[in-house]
N, C-alpha and C positions, 0 to 999 in steps of 0.2 A: 445462505446460512450456513448450509453444510461444509462449504469449502472453508469456512472461517475456523472449524473445528481443529485443532492441533492434534497432531498423531500421537498416539499411546505410546511412549517409551516402553522398550522391550527390558531398559534396564531396571535390575533392583533397586529399590530404594536403600539407603544406607542402614535404616534399622533393620533389614531384610537379609543383610549380607553376614554370612557365617565363613569363617576360613575352612577350606575344604581339607586342610591338613591337620589343625590342632583345634578346630572347633569354637574360637574366640569370636566375638561378634563387635568387639571394638578394638580398634588400632588407628594408630596416628596416619596411616595411610594404607589403601588398599589395592593390592596387585592381584595380577592372574597369572594362572598357569602357561606353560607356552603353548599350548593349544586353544587358550583364551575360553577355553569351557567353564574353567572353576575358579572362584575368587581365594586369593592367599591373604592373610595379614601381612603386614610390613616385615615382620621377622621372618616368618617362613617365605615370604617371597624373596627376600635377600640371600636365606640359605641357600634356596635353589638355586639362585641365579650363579651364585659361586660355586656350589660344590654338584649342581645338576642332579639333585637328590633331595627328598622330602626333608624336611628338619625333625630330628628324633625329638619324640614327645618327651622324653623324660628329661631332657635338659630345658624344657620349656619353663618350668616353674622353678626359681629361686627359692632356698630355704628361708623362711620367714627369719629376719632379724629384729629382735627387740629395739625399738626406738626410744632411747632415754633423752632425747633431745628436747622432747616435750615437757619432761619434767626439769629440765634445767641441769641435770646431774649426769656425771660420766658413770659408763659402767663400771662396775665393780670387777676386776680381773681375780678369778681364784684359782688356784693352782688343783686340778682335777686328781691329784694323787695325795698330797697332805693337807688341801684346802686353805694352804696361806694365801693371804692377800697382798702380804708386802714381800717385797724382794728387791736385791740391787738390779737384778737383769731377769726379764720373762725369757722363757724359751718354750719349744713346742715339742710335744713326743711325737711317736710315728704316725701317729692319728691326727696330727697336726693340732690337738689340743695343748692349751696353756698350761705348763708346769713351771714350778718355782725354779731359780737358779740351782740351790741345793739338789733338788729331784732330777734337773736334767744332768748335772754333771755326775751323779750317782748312777743314774741310767747309762750315761754313755760309758763310764769305767766298768760298772758289773754287768752291764747288759741286762739289768732287771729293775723292777720298781724299787724306790727307796722306802723302807720300812717308815711305816706312819710313827712308830716309837723314837725314831731318831729326829723328829720334828723338836725344835727349839721353840720356844714361846718368845725369846728375845733373838734378834739377829745379830750374829757374831762376825765383826770385821775381823780380816786377817791383819795381825799386827807383825809389823817388820821390824825385828830386834836389830840395832844398828851393829851391835856387836858380834852379830853372827854375819854379817856382810863383809865380803872379802874386800881389799882396797880395788881390785880389779872391777868388781861390780860397782863402785861408787864412782869411778871415772874420776872427773874433775870437781866433784863435790866434796867439800869440806866435811870430815868427820866431825860429829858433836864433840863437843869439848869432855876431857875425862877428868875427874875430877878423884885423887888417890885418896884412899881412907885416910882419917884423920889420926896421926900417929904423934902422941906428945912429945916422943923422943926427937921426932924430925922436925915438929912445927917451931917456927921462929919468925919474927917481923920480918927477916930477909926472904923467906919463901914465900910470905904470902904478900909481899911487895910485887913480884913479878907474876905474870900470866901463864897459868900452866897448859892450857889449850895449843898453842903454837908446838911445844915440844911433844905433845902426844897425836901429832899428825901422823896418819898411817903413810902420806906421800914421802917418799924420800927427799925429793926435791926441795918442798917446801920444808920439811924438816932440817935440811941442810942450811936452807936461808935463815931458819931460825937461830941455827947454832953461830952463824956467822955474825949474829946481830948481837953474842954476848961476849964480854970481857973475858979473859982467862979465869979470873976469880969467879965468875959465875958459870963457867964450864966447870969447872972444879967443883963445886957445890952441885950443880944439876948430875954431873958423874957419881958421885958419893949417893946421892939421891936414889938415881936408877939403881946403884950398884946392890944397894940394901933392898931395894924392890925385887931385884932379879934373884937374889939370895930367898926372899920369902916366896918367890913363884917356885924356885926349885925344891925347897922344902915341901910346899903344897902338893907338888907332881908326886914325891917320893912317897908322901903318906897315903895319897889316893892309891898308887901302885902297890902299896904293901899289903 
């Protein structure tokens, strides 16, 4: 009967194992130190195998991140500087904290936090005025049609019959193409029209410089 008894295993049970380095009692896979004297958790064992040193304890625990997936709602991002929750582009400060686009640009330009008093309740989009854009910036894009102010002395059925936008094109080649399609009488009419407008512009410039 004594011969049928199984030898008692010297190996500790899974419940008694404790990581020699970090002290955890649960791990997907238990490992051992090179001298086989101590048990290591899977993370500490892999770290020791790669770096030949015990894993630092201060990197063992990751900061707890609130899980919003259970509620079915996405986490609301808030600017740590002005507490804005809506911005065209989220940025990060030197500490890695989220900041809105306005605060990020201000900090990059002035090397300090953007004052909260500068916060606007409504996001203001940049508006590009086409009149301030040069033809070189426009490239091959057609400039928006420019309608001259209504002047009774110059208004006539003849003027209203022809479109204005081709003749107000900033691109010289397209402007010349438009002129080539006009008759001599039409060219004369447009010449008088632009000549009067040029005089008005000259008077406006002189009055502003006075």
